Steps between C-alpha positions, in 0.01 A plus 500: 500500500211273395235391749461120536171366361407846366758622246495179295209255480585153369223253421512154344253359252550122465353353183577131437866510605578836338558767760412856407652754739300825507687807626358843584718785623369771731841666526578842352808371316531200268582170672745253346410134554828308533401146607237266639545263791327158492500226762863402439617718212571863425460587132678821392364662185752555220304807397342678798128571485408864568170605651400857416478765769160550659295799389235586757250598227458145370507135604847344494599307191511122549822341378462126425789252500456131408716276718589130503497484883271627771668799667473585869684833488613765255835678527500855365679834501391858468636633171836673547553329839726216614286366786298183440157457660278196536123469451289195585287354220130459577366174353190638329447726200516877519168667580322681220516875553 
């Protein structure tokens, strides 16, 4: 089971009305991003975005997604699981590692 605010880090880079969601997974299995939640809308992805599993030997890969709305939360699953988890989006860019 993922740990809130640890297994998936979600940051937002806002550049002139284009929202770039930056995702980093610290989970040992791939995570499947299913949807984003904005102020009033939930947008489900037609094709899920997959973050690679975390390898302790290296920094996690940053997965970038351009969005038309500013997300507040990300809905995701662990690969090969049915449960859906939620992660809050932090409104500043991902730190450089």
